[in-house]
N, C-alpha and C positions, 0 to 999 in steps of 0.2 A: 732429135733423132730417137727412134724407138723401134726396135726390131721384134722383140718377143718378151712377153711377161715372164717367161720361164728362164730368163737369163739374169745373172747377177754379176755385174762387172766388178772385178777386183782391181784391175790396173789397166792403163791405156798408154800407148805411145803414138805420137804423130811424127812419122819418120819415113824416109825413102827406103823401105825394107826390100823392095823388089828391084832396086837399082835402075829405075826408069826416069830419074831426075824429077819425080813428083812424089809428094808425101802420101803415105797410106795411113789408115787408122788400124793400129794393132791392139786388139783387146785380149786381155787375160780374163777369162770369165768362167763362171760356173753355170752349168745347165743340166736339166734333167735328161738323162739318157747318154750313154757312151757314144752312140752313133747317130747319124741322121736317119733319113727315110730308108736308105739302103744299108743292109748289113753285110759284113764280110761273109763269104760262103760258109765259113766254119762256125759262125754265130747263129744260133737258132732263135734267140730272144734278146731284145735290147734291155739291158739293165737300166731301169729308170730312176736310179738314185742320182744325187747331185754329183757331178764330175767336172773336173777342170779341163778347159780347152783354150786354144789360141785361135782367134778368128781375125782375118785380115780383109780390109775393105779398101777399094779405090774410091777416090772422091772425083766424080766426073759430072760436069755441068750442074753443080749444086746438089748432087745426090750421091749417096753411098752405095757401092756395088760390091757384093761379096766376091772375093777372088780366091780365097783359100780358107779352109776350116779344118783344124786338126781333129782327130779322134781324141778320146780322153787322154789326159796326161797323168803320169804317175812316176814318182811321188809328186805331191802338190808343189806348185811354184810359190816361192816366197818373195822373190825380187827379180825384176828384169831391167836391163840397161842396154841401150842401143848406142854403139860407139861411132866415131868418125870414119871408121873403116867399113861401116855398114854391117857390123856383126852384132847379133842379138845375144847378150850374155844373160843366162838364167841361173839363179840360185834356188835350189829346192828347199823344202822345209827341213831337210836333214843337213843342210849346209853344203851339199854337193853342187859344183858349178859345171855348167856345160855352155857351149856356144853354138849358135846356128847362123847360117847365111842362106839367103835366097839364091838358089842355083836352078836356073831354068824355070821350074814351077814348084813352089813350095819350099819349106824350110828344111835344110839339111844340116845334120850334126857335123861340126868341125872339130876334130881332135886337136888337142894342144897340150903342151907340157904344163904341169901344175904351176911352176914358177911363173911362166909367161902369162898364163891366164889370171892367176891371183894378183899379180902386180898391176895389170891393166884394169881389172875390175875395181881394185882398191883405189886406184887413181881416179877412175870415173865416178865412183860412189862418193868420193870426198871433195868433188868440185863444188865451189860455191856459186 
């Protein structure tokens, strides 16, 4: 599979992120440009430096189909883990941790207590 020469994949997950009982391909990648073809109304020009994004693809009849692509992510993602509760845990380069879930269409940030989040991610990261 090859989508674009201007993408550099940092990490990938094969998981049921959208809760449809079928796995999707989740890519943490770098691409040139913060946005796609269409810009938000308040942006006049796309910054064409390398920026980090999350892209999600369905696998249908032997082909990948794009279902969701984030705008640029800041700060940069260092680590991602997908748990048994279908939650995507993200650790950024500064050590901050956030978690996301697919709700309706796209990823939504899920607030949690620091203790609850840290203990779950540490358990997932240390599985053999």
